[in-house]
C-alpha beads as a LAMMPS data file, in Angstrom:
LAMMPS data file: protein, C-alpha beads

401 atoms
400 bonds

1 atom types
1 bond types

-500.0 500.0 xlo xhi
-500.0 500.0 ylo yhi
-500.0 500.0 zlo zhi

Masses

1 110.0

Atoms # bond

1 1 1 25.530 18.638 18.859
2 1 1 28.761 18.032 17.113
3 1 1 29.257 15.616 14.124
4 1 1 31.558 13.421 16.261
5 1 1 28.656 12.951 18.730
6 1 1 26.640 11.188 15.915
7 1 1 29.503 8.784 15.165
8 1 1 29.584 7.491 18.663
9 1 1 28.179 3.943 19.181
10 1 1 24.459 3.973 19.809
11 1 1 23.046 3.057 23.347
12 1 1 19.804 2.026 21.576
13 1 1 20.224 0.554 18.089
14 1 1 22.129 -2.639 17.162
15 1 1 20.908 -2.567 13.487
16 1 1 18.783 0.287 12.382
17 1 1 18.110 -1.192 8.906
18 1 1 15.990 -3.965 10.457
19 1 1 13.448 -1.411 11.619
20 1 1 13.263 0.114 8.039
21 1 1 9.981 -0.150 6.095
22 1 1 12.010 -1.381 3.209
23 1 1 13.714 -4.254 4.977
24 1 1 12.622 -7.746 3.925
25 1 1 12.973 -10.222 6.931
26 1 1 14.003 -13.868 6.495
27 1 1 10.669 -14.932 8.132
28 1 1 7.386 -13.164 7.666
29 1 1 5.030 -13.561 10.564
30 1 1 1.379 -14.406 9.962
31 1 1 1.516 -14.717 6.193
32 1 1 2.319 -18.310 5.560
33 1 1 -0.924 -18.870 3.876
34 1 1 -0.482 -15.799 1.453
35 1 1 3.030 -16.887 0.732
36 1 1 1.890 -20.276 -0.245
37 1 1 -0.695 -18.808 -2.550
38 1 1 1.869 -16.571 -4.227
39 1 1 4.258 -19.598 -4.696
40 1 1 1.445 -21.671 -6.122
41 1 1 0.568 -18.930 -8.657
42 1 1 4.170 -18.661 -9.843
43 1 1 5.021 -22.400 -9.739
44 1 1 3.954 -23.027 -13.364
45 1 1 6.528 -20.381 -14.442
46 1 1 9.298 -22.134 -12.593
47 1 1 8.509 -25.404 -14.329
48 1 1 8.549 -23.623 -17.683
49 1 1 4.815 -23.246 -18.128
50 1 1 2.654 -20.320 -18.468
51 1 1 0.987 -19.494 -15.327
52 1 1 -2.113 -17.551 -14.413
53 1 1 -1.689 -13.860 -13.862
54 1 1 -2.019 -12.956 -10.247
55 1 1 -3.380 -9.770 -8.467
56 1 1 -2.576 -9.173 -4.830
57 1 1 -4.775 -6.668 -2.919
58 1 1 -4.873 -5.222 0.688
59 1 1 -4.364 -1.876 2.367
60 1 1 -1.055 -0.387 3.089
61 1 1 1.114 -2.033 5.660
62 1 1 -0.384 -5.617 5.526
63 1 1 2.725 -7.303 3.970
64 1 1 1.760 -7.519 0.231
65 1 1 5.122 -6.269 -1.199
66 1 1 7.147 -8.017 1.553
67 1 1 5.605 -11.317 0.718
68 1 1 5.991 -11.039 -2.984
69 1 1 9.764 -9.937 -2.535
70 1 1 10.155 -12.911 -0.220
71 1 1 8.986 -15.318 -2.929
72 1 1 11.285 -13.543 -5.455
73 1 1 14.288 -14.227 -3.159
74 1 1 13.227 -17.902 -3.077
75 1 1 12.954 -18.025 -6.790
76 1 1 16.602 -16.700 -7.222
77 1 1 17.868 -19.651 -5.126
78 1 1 16.212 -22.327 -7.399
79 1 1 18.828 -23.806 -9.842
80 1 1 18.221 -24.269 -13.520
81 1 1 14.830 -22.551 -13.759
82 1 1 13.943 -20.893 -17.036
83 1 1 11.972 -18.216 -15.180
84 1 1 13.203 -14.566 -15.254
85 1 1 11.761 -11.824 -13.057
86 1 1 11.433 -8.204 -13.043
87 1 1 10.121 -6.187 -9.995
88 1 1 8.920 -2.765 -10.999
89 1 1 7.803 -0.007 -8.704
90 1 1 5.080 1.647 -10.743
91 1 1 5.263 4.912 -8.799
92 1 1 8.531 5.371 -10.568
93 1 1 7.835 3.387 -13.866
94 1 1 4.433 4.727 -14.336
95 1 1 3.661 4.235 -18.106
96 1 1 3.767 1.468 -20.584
97 1 1 6.958 2.738 -22.213
98 1 1 8.858 3.169 -18.796
99 1 1 7.781 -0.374 -17.786
100 1 1 8.939 -1.933 -20.984
101 1 1 12.134 0.011 -20.937
102 1 1 12.752 -1.115 -17.297
103 1 1 12.078 -4.757 -18.277
104 1 1 14.580 -4.633 -21.149
105 1 1 17.077 -2.675 -19.053
106 1 1 16.943 -5.485 -16.415
107 1 1 17.737 -8.211 -18.874
108 1 1 19.259 -6.593 -21.943
109 1 1 20.861 -3.526 -20.572
110 1 1 22.910 -2.558 -23.503
111 1 1 19.856 -2.568 -25.862
112 1 1 17.789 -0.428 -23.449
113 1 1 20.276 2.478 -23.488
114 1 1 19.900 3.010 -27.297
115 1 1 16.658 5.088 -27.041
116 1 1 14.291 2.752 -28.970
117 1 1 10.481 3.289 -28.962
118 1 1 7.885 1.141 -27.285
119 1 1 7.326 -1.027 -30.470
120 1 1 11.064 -1.770 -30.765
121 1 1 11.211 -2.700 -27.021
122 1 1 8.196 -5.039 -27.399
123 1 1 9.928 -6.862 -30.375
124 1 1 13.195 -7.158 -28.580
125 1 1 11.350 -8.627 -25.618
126 1 1 9.392 -11.129 -27.671
127 1 1 12.731 -12.219 -29.285
128 1 1 14.508 -12.464 -25.891
129 1 1 11.586 -14.729 -24.530
130 1 1 11.578 -16.916 -27.577
131 1 1 15.274 -17.410 -27.928
132 1 1 15.361 -20.167 -25.218
133 1 1 11.636 -20.508 -24.290
134 1 1 11.852 -18.339 -21.182
135 1 1 8.977 -17.784 -18.790
136 1 1 9.020 -14.098 -17.802
137 1 1 7.404 -13.070 -14.651
138 1 1 6.768 -9.217 -14.169
139 1 1 5.911 -7.928 -10.821
140 1 1 3.997 -4.618 -11.031
141 1 1 3.945 -2.914 -7.532
142 1 1 1.060 -0.377 -7.174
143 1 1 0.030 -1.323 -10.754
144 1 1 -3.075 1.150 -10.459
145 1 1 -0.932 4.194 -10.761
146 1 1 0.197 3.374 -14.356
147 1 1 -1.251 6.203 -16.518
148 1 1 -1.932 4.016 -19.660
149 1 1 -2.608 0.785 -17.804
150 1 1 -4.935 -0.608 -20.510
151 1 1 -2.123 -0.285 -23.064
152 1 1 0.327 -2.021 -20.849
153 1 1 -1.945 -4.794 -20.008
154 1 1 -2.813 -5.398 -23.578
155 1 1 0.856 -5.341 -24.536
156 1 1 1.994 -7.756 -21.961
157 1 1 -0.830 -10.262 -22.571
158 1 1 -0.454 -9.969 -26.249
159 1 1 3.094 -11.352 -25.993
160 1 1 1.670 -14.733 -25.184
161 1 1 -0.283 -14.747 -28.388
162 1 1 2.825 -13.624 -30.425
163 1 1 5.373 -16.188 -29.319
164 1 1 5.767 -19.780 -30.171
165 1 1 7.291 -20.863 -26.870
166 1 1 7.851 -19.402 -23.447
167 1 1 5.418 -17.046 -21.975
168 1 1 4.651 -14.031 -19.640
169 1 1 3.026 -14.041 -16.262
170 1 1 1.998 -10.820 -14.656
171 1 1 1.790 -10.228 -10.845
172 1 1 -0.040 -6.966 -9.991
173 1 1 0.021 -5.393 -6.371
174 1 1 -2.513 -2.850 -5.438
175 1 1 -4.112 -1.156 -2.385
176 1 1 -7.379 -0.721 -4.442
177 1 1 -9.505 -3.862 -4.951
178 1 1 -11.663 -2.030 -7.467
179 1 1 -9.044 -0.529 -9.745
180 1 1 -9.905 -3.147 -12.460
181 1 1 -13.334 -1.484 -12.762
182 1 1 -11.653 1.244 -14.860
183 1 1 -10.086 -1.144 -17.186
184 1 1 -11.200 -1.578 -20.759
185 1 1 -13.324 -4.798 -21.311
186 1 1 -10.762 -5.992 -23.826
187 1 1 -7.938 -5.820 -21.061
188 1 1 -10.093 -7.527 -18.546
189 1 1 -10.989 -10.331 -20.822
190 1 1 -7.325 -10.995 -21.616
191 1 1 -6.153 -11.101 -17.993
192 1 1 -7.143 -14.706 -16.880
193 1 1 -6.079 -13.905 -13.366
194 1 1 -6.405 -15.218 -9.795
195 1 1 -6.561 -12.991 -6.813
196 1 1 -5.301 -12.909 -3.170
197 1 1 -6.664 -10.332 -0.777
198 1 1 -4.483 -9.664 2.349
199 1 1 -6.370 -8.962 5.635
200 1 1 -5.282 -6.644 8.326
201 1 1 -2.830 -7.756 10.936
202 1 1 -4.273 -8.557 14.427
203 1 1 -2.659 -7.383 17.594
204 1 1 -0.942 -10.640 18.233
205 1 1 0.603 -10.673 14.764
206 1 1 1.827 -7.162 15.104
207 1 1 3.401 -7.884 18.413
208 1 1 5.163 -10.954 16.964
209 1 1 6.438 -8.862 13.983
210 1 1 7.836 -5.954 16.017
211 1 1 9.367 -8.314 18.604
212 1 1 11.211 -10.166 15.888
213 1 1 12.580 -6.976 14.517
214 1 1 13.293 -5.380 17.926
215 1 1 15.442 -8.417 18.877
216 1 1 17.722 -7.711 16.050
217 1 1 17.284 -4.081 15.665
218 1 1 17.911 -2.912 19.305
219 1 1 20.529 -3.702 21.849
220 1 1 19.740 -6.003 24.760
221 1 1 17.065 -4.735 27.181
222 1 1 16.320 -1.582 25.237
223 1 1 12.587 -2.484 24.773
224 1 1 10.312 -4.779 26.828
225 1 1 7.357 -6.856 25.879
226 1 1 4.890 -4.573 27.642
227 1 1 6.042 -1.617 25.456
228 1 1 5.789 -3.782 22.324
229 1 1 2.290 -4.949 23.263
230 1 1 1.220 -1.265 23.786
231 1 1 2.570 -0.407 20.317
232 1 1 0.815 -3.376 18.735
233 1 1 -2.450 -2.574 20.372
234 1 1 -2.294 1.036 19.194
235 1 1 -1.574 -0.009 15.635
236 1 1 -4.423 -2.435 15.597
237 1 1 -6.810 0.262 16.487
238 1 1 -5.336 2.161 13.639
239 1 1 -6.056 -0.508 11.082
240 1 1 -3.618 -3.351 11.689
241 1 1 -0.683 -1.592 9.788
242 1 1 2.656 -3.160 10.385
243 1 1 4.411 -0.205 8.858
244 1 1 2.687 1.975 11.486
245 1 1 4.067 -0.293 14.250
246 1 1 7.599 -0.168 12.828
247 1 1 7.532 3.580 12.292
248 1 1 6.522 4.033 16.049
249 1 1 9.214 1.746 17.188
250 1 1 11.888 3.408 15.043
251 1 1 10.900 6.905 15.985
252 1 1 10.691 5.926 19.769
253 1 1 14.266 4.562 19.478
254 1 1 15.569 7.739 17.677
255 1 1 13.881 9.850 20.549
256 1 1 15.479 7.775 23.272
257 1 1 18.926 7.879 21.575
258 1 1 18.619 11.638 21.207
259 1 1 17.992 12.011 24.885
260 1 1 20.892 9.667 25.660
261 1 1 18.611 7.149 27.354
262 1 1 19.391 3.400 27.931
263 1 1 15.924 2.007 27.065
264 1 1 12.643 3.030 25.416
265 1 1 9.938 4.293 27.790
266 1 1 6.174 4.452 27.466
267 1 1 6.430 8.251 27.387
268 1 1 8.772 8.145 24.262
269 1 1 6.398 5.658 22.604
270 1 1 3.361 7.906 23.198
271 1 1 5.313 10.921 21.740
272 1 1 6.447 8.705 18.704
273 1 1 2.731 7.655 18.049
274 1 1 1.818 11.276 17.448
275 1 1 4.761 11.720 14.883
276 1 1 4.220 8.439 13.200
277 1 1 0.429 9.166 12.813
278 1 1 1.339 12.307 10.854
279 1 1 3.707 10.467 8.628
280 1 1 1.355 7.679 7.912
281 1 1 -1.726 9.934 7.294
282 1 1 0.199 11.908 4.878
283 1 1 1.639 8.767 2.937
284 1 1 -1.666 7.111 2.666
285 1 1 -3.743 10.128 1.665
286 1 1 -1.167 11.305 -0.911
287 1 1 -1.672 8.126 -2.851
288 1 1 -5.518 8.463 -3.079
289 1 1 -7.302 9.492 -6.301
290 1 1 -8.744 12.907 -6.313
291 1 1 -12.352 12.125 -5.586
292 1 1 -11.616 9.669 -2.717
293 1 1 -9.513 12.683 -1.299
294 1 1 -12.700 14.768 -1.677
295 1 1 -14.955 12.205 0.115
296 1 1 -12.419 11.977 3.007
297 1 1 -12.053 15.833 3.111
298 1 1 -15.916 15.956 3.401
299 1 1 -15.711 13.424 6.382
300 1 1 -13.067 15.485 7.988
301 1 1 -15.041 18.690 7.804
302 1 1 -18.273 17.050 8.993
303 1 1 -16.370 15.438 11.943
304 1 1 -14.935 18.806 12.923
305 1 1 -18.178 20.790 12.599
306 1 1 -20.698 18.167 13.718
307 1 1 -22.524 18.320 10.333
308 1 1 -25.440 20.365 9.298
309 1 1 -28.228 18.187 10.395
310 1 1 -27.166 14.513 11.272
311 1 1 -24.506 13.397 13.498
312 1 1 -24.171 10.677 16.157
313 1 1 -21.596 10.605 18.963
314 1 1 -21.086 8.332 21.923
315 1 1 -18.981 10.787 23.790
316 1 1 -15.735 9.462 22.220
317 1 1 -16.246 8.891 18.537
318 1 1 -18.178 10.768 15.925
319 1 1 -20.372 8.802 13.463
320 1 1 -21.561 10.416 10.183
321 1 1 -24.598 9.454 7.985
322 1 1 -23.762 8.314 4.615
323 1 1 -26.223 10.554 2.993
324 1 1 -24.949 13.680 4.629
325 1 1 -21.405 12.710 3.668
326 1 1 -22.299 12.232 0.151
327 1 1 -24.116 15.704 -0.039
328 1 1 -21.036 17.335 1.355
329 1 1 -18.687 15.596 -1.012
330 1 1 -20.896 16.813 -3.974
331 1 1 -20.983 20.384 -2.729
332 1 1 -17.130 20.444 -2.266
333 1 1 -16.653 18.934 -5.722
334 1 1 -18.877 21.581 -7.310
335 1 1 -17.168 24.277 -5.419
336 1 1 -13.910 23.525 -7.198
337 1 1 -15.595 22.858 -10.499
338 1 1 -15.306 19.087 -10.439
339 1 1 -18.277 16.953 -11.622
340 1 1 -19.135 14.808 -8.515
341 1 1 -19.430 11.070 -9.109
342 1 1 -22.714 9.179 -8.737
343 1 1 -23.751 7.123 -5.708
344 1 1 -22.494 3.794 -7.110
345 1 1 -18.905 5.324 -7.306
346 1 1 -19.304 6.854 -3.981
347 1 1 -20.047 3.548 -2.317
348 1 1 -16.850 2.229 -3.910
349 1 1 -14.878 5.116 -2.632
350 1 1 -16.031 4.257 0.867
351 1 1 -15.066 0.679 0.381
352 1 1 -11.514 1.698 -0.823
353 1 1 -11.244 4.299 2.057
354 1 1 -12.087 1.517 4.462
355 1 1 -9.686 -0.850 2.986
356 1 1 -6.940 1.776 3.384
357 1 1 -7.849 1.900 7.025
358 1 1 -8.822 5.568 6.902
359 1 1 -12.555 5.114 7.735
360 1 1 -14.809 2.577 9.374
361 1 1 -18.246 1.810 8.045
362 1 1 -21.109 -0.211 9.520
363 1 1 -24.866 -0.374 9.084
364 1 1 -27.125 1.461 11.516
365 1 1 -28.870 -0.701 13.987
366 1 1 -31.927 -0.096 16.182
367 1 1 -32.795 3.277 17.413
368 1 1 -32.151 4.945 14.115
369 1 1 -35.137 5.367 11.799
370 1 1 -34.513 3.765 8.332
371 1 1 -31.661 1.662 7.262
372 1 1 -28.368 3.713 6.633
373 1 1 -24.576 3.398 6.660
374 1 1 -22.661 5.053 9.368
375 1 1 -19.089 6.233 8.913
376 1 1 -16.203 6.993 11.407
377 1 1 -13.055 8.702 10.576
378 1 1 -10.210 6.723 11.983
379 1 1 -7.584 9.494 12.017
380 1 1 -7.910 12.844 13.729
381 1 1 -10.164 15.123 11.565
382 1 1 -7.867 18.108 11.682
383 1 1 -4.833 16.253 10.610
384 1 1 -6.724 14.753 7.653
385 1 1 -8.203 18.111 6.715
386 1 1 -4.749 19.693 6.820
387 1 1 -3.126 17.101 4.585
388 1 1 -5.920 17.134 2.052
389 1 1 -5.986 20.972 1.807
390 1 1 -2.295 20.954 1.144
391 1 1 -2.517 17.908 -1.279
392 1 1 -5.621 18.973 -3.247
393 1 1 -6.123 22.629 -2.771
394 1 1 -2.620 24.135 -2.068
395 1 1 -2.953 27.451 -0.387
396 1 1 -6.402 28.132 -1.968
397 1 1 -8.483 25.526 -0.008
398 1 1 -12.123 26.310 0.002
399 1 1 -13.338 27.677 3.417
400 1 1 -15.822 24.795 4.106
401 1 1 -17.035 24.685 7.672

Bonds

1 1 1 2
2 1 2 3
3 1 3 4
4 1 4 5
5 1 5 6
6 1 6 7
7 1 7 8
8 1 8 9
9 1 9 10
10 1 10 11
11 1 11 12
12 1 12 13
13 1 13 14
14 1 14 15
15 1 15 16
16 1 16 17
17 1 17 18
18 1 18 19
19 1 19 20
20 1 20 21
21 1 21 22
22 1 22 23
23 1 23 24
24 1 24 25
25 1 25 26
26 1 26 27
27 1 27 28
28 1 28 29
29 1 29 30
30 1 30 31
31 1 31 32
32 1 32 33
33 1 33 34
34 1 34 35
35 1 35 36
36 1 36 37
37 1 37 38
38 1 38 39
39 1 39 40
40 1 40 41
41 1 41 42
42 1 42 43
43 1 43 44
44 1 44 45
45 1 45 46
46 1 46 47
47 1 47 48
48 1 48 49
49 1 49 50
50 1 50 51
51 1 51 52
52 1 52 53
53 1 53 54
54 1 54 55
55 1 55 56
56 1 56 57
57 1 57 58
58 1 58 59
59 1 59 60
60 1 60 61
61 1 61 62
62 1 62 63
63 1 63 64
64 1 64 65
65 1 65 66
66 1 66 67
67 1 67 68
68 1 68 69
69 1 69 70
70 1 70 71
71 1 71 72
72 1 72 73
73 1 73 74
74 1 74 75
75 1 75 76
76 1 76 77
77 1 77 78
78 1 78 79
79 1 79 80
80 1 80 81
81 1 81 82
82 1 82 83
83 1 83 84
84 1 84 85
85 1 85 86
86 1 86 87
87 1 87 88
88 1 88 89
89 1 89 90
90 1 90 91
91 1 91 92
92 1 92 93
93 1 93 94
94 1 94 95
95 1 95 96
96 1 96 97
97 1 97 98
98 1 98 99
99 1 99 100
100 1 100 101
101 1 101 102
102 1 102 103
103 1 103 104
104 1 104 105
105 1 105 106
106 1 106 107
107 1 107 108
108 1 108 109
109 1 109 110
110 1 110 111
111 1 111 112
112 1 112 113
113 1 113 114
114 1 114 115
115 1 115 116
116 1 116 117
117 1 117 118
118 1 118 119
119 1 119 120
120 1 120 121
121 1 121 122
122 1 122 123
123 1 123 124
124 1 124 125
125 1 125 126
126 1 126 127
127 1 127 128
128 1 128 129
129 1 129 130
130 1 130 131
131 1 131 132
132 1 132 133
133 1 133 134
134 1 134 135
135 1 135 136
136 1 136 137
137 1 137 138
138 1 138 139
139 1 139 140
140 1 140 141
141 1 141 142
142 1 142 143
143 1 143 144
144 1 144 145
145 1 145 146
146 1 146 147
147 1 147 148
148 1 148 149
149 1 149 150
150 1 150 151
151 1 151 152
152 1 152 153
153 1 153 154
154 1 154 155
155 1 155 156
156 1 156 157
157 1 157 158
158 1 158 159
159 1 159 160
160 1 160 161
161 1 161 162
162 1 162 163
163 1 163 164
164 1 164 165
165 1 165 166
166 1 166 167
167 1 167 168
168 1 168 169
169 1 169 170
170 1 170 171
171 1 171 172
172 1 172 173
173 1 173 174
174 1 174 175
175 1 175 176
176 1 176 177
177 1 177 178
178 1 178 179
179 1 179 180
180 1 180 181
181 1 181 182
182 1 182 183
183 1 183 184
184 1 184 185
185 1 185 186
186 1 186 187
187 1 187 188
188 1 188 189
189 1 189 190
190 1 190 191
191 1 191 192
192 1 192 193
193 1 193 194
194 1 194 195
195 1 195 196
196 1 196 197
197 1 197 198
198 1 198 199
199 1 199 200
200 1 200 201
201 1 201 202
202 1 202 203
203 1 203 204
204 1 204 205
205 1 205 206
206 1 206 207
207 1 207 208
208 1 208 209
209 1 209 210
210 1 210 211
211 1 211 212
212 1 212 213
213 1 213 214
214 1 214 215
215 1 215 216
216 1 216 217
217 1 217 218
218 1 218 219
219 1 219 220
220 1 220 221
221 1 221 222
222 1 222 223
223 1 223 224
224 1 224 225
225 1 225 226
226 1 226 227
227 1 227 228
228 1 228 229
229 1 229 230
230 1 230 231
231 1 231 232
232 1 232 233
233 1 233 234
234 1 234 235
235 1 235 236
236 1 236 237
237 1 237 238
238 1 238 239
239 1 239 240
240 1 240 241
241 1 241 242
242 1 242 243
243 1 243 244
244 1 244 245
245 1 245 246
246 1 246 247
247 1 247 248
248 1 248 249
249 1 249 250
250 1 250 251
251 1 251 252
252 1 252 253
253 1 253 254
254 1 254 255
255 1 255 256
256 1 256 257
257 1 257 258
258 1 258 259
259 1 259 260
260 1 260 261
261 1 261 262
262 1 262 263
263 1 263 264
264 1 264 265
265 1 265 266
266 1 266 267
267 1 267 268
268 1 268 269
269 1 269 270
270 1 270 271
271 1 271 272
272 1 272 273
273 1 273 274
274 1 274 275
275 1 275 276
276 1 276 277
277 1 277 278
278 1 278 279
279 1 279 280
280 1 280 281
281 1 281 282
282 1 282 283
283 1 283 284
284 1 284 285
285 1 285 286
286 1 286 287
287 1 287 288
288 1 288 289
289 1 289 290
290 1 290 291
291 1 291 292
292 1 292 293
293 1 293 294
294 1 294 295
295 1 295 296
296 1 296 297
297 1 297 298
298 1 298 299
299 1 299 300
300 1 300 301
301 1 301 302
302 1 302 303
303 1 303 304
304 1 304 305
305 1 305 306
306 1 306 307
307 1 307 308
308 1 308 309
309 1 309 310
310 1 310 311
311 1 311 312
312 1 312 313
313 1 313 314
314 1 314 315
315 1 315 316
316 1 316 317
317 1 317 318
318 1 318 319
319 1 319 320
320 1 320 321
321 1 321 322
322 1 322 323
323 1 323 324
324 1 324 325
325 1 325 326
326 1 326 327
327 1 327 328
328 1 328 329
329 1 329 330
330 1 330 331
331 1 331 332
332 1 332 333
333 1 333 334
334 1 334 335
335 1 335 336
336 1 336 337
337 1 337 338
338 1 338 339
339 1 339 340
340 1 340 341
341 1 341 342
342 1 342 343
343 1 343 344
344 1 344 345
345 1 345 346
346 1 346 347
347 1 347 348
348 1 348 349
349 1 349 350
350 1 350 351
351 1 351 352
352 1 352 353
353 1 353 354
354 1 354 355
355 1 355 356
356 1 356 357
357 1 357 358
358 1 358 359
359 1 359 360
360 1 360 361
361 1 361 362
362 1 362 363
363 1 363 364
364 1 364 365
365 1 365 366
366 1 366 367
367 1 367 368
368 1 368 369
369 1 369 370
370 1 370 371
371 1 371 372
372 1 372 373
373 1 373 374
374 1 374 375
375 1 375 376
376 1 376 377
377 1 377 378
378 1 378 379
379 1 379 380
380 1 380 381
381 1 381 382
382 1 382 383
383 1 383 384
384 1 384 385
385 1 385 386
386 1 386 387
387 1 387 388
388 1 388 389
389 1 389 390
390 1 390 391
391 1 391 392
392 1 392 393
393 1 393 394
394 1 394 395
395 1 395 396
396 1 396 397
397 1 397 398
398 1 398 399
399 1 399 400
400 1 400 401
């Protein structure tokens, strides 16, 4: 293929950007209630009052960041508000110093370039808020990855004690509902927060989302409703992830364009599902804490091998017993000289993995002696195993069977 071939007008796409995971649409389908709750939490700041801190939770791909960014755009259009906002991606700005420097850089760019320390940045931030009684709203996306989170929370909440007027409101976004469990009690007591938990999208909501994007992103008659419904149903079975739906749609468009087709076929969609699955599995697993990866790794090994003594299968899916999964997690941890966590933490890890859409858990019913939790891996075991071996073990993965 020549470069000039790539510059020819596409038969498939009208606006590729609309299908991007980073695009924020003008209308967010199925999230009116959540948007209203975010607006309600930020409203005091827009009136010049100190608001409650807000934490927004939910698995990847359920619209958390999109909804918060949508509200930020609304705020920008409000005249004469004393509120100032910083949106911070904590995967990039992952320490207290980097967050403070980013805030000052957003609002006092000349000062931020002078190489001051954290205490100087703090004093400058306090002075800036006090000079005209500003209310400052800081959005911390993926807040749980900040290395010294206790120090950051203490610093930001302390501003409200040190200033005479104005205030700081914190909005934290996280995939992990239990991340606060690791915070220092002093940090927790100072938060005074409310919470919003985003549920997974259902098939109808996913269909509406991708239909809305397809209408703008593709040329006329490129993709029909039946294809979109198939994509939505598949993404629903994989945890109700809008990003997964959009990734399938975008890849299917690229495959169709590459083959010089005029529309997207079911065959191209099925091909794109496999490619999108690999991307999503890698993205989600790469963000997990180490011990959650080890629990997931144990689930992949047991699903592949059938387990040492207990496994259920209905001919289609494999279900693992919680006790055996915990035992395998412990043996893997010990084999790489890591102290395995206790059963209380293990139960939290299962909860987090289910929230991420990686596993499904349910209580055993009749026909099984005793009362136990059953676990099903929601992604192909071999893919999960391969990703974790690369992520955690590199080329020296333990040869567990």
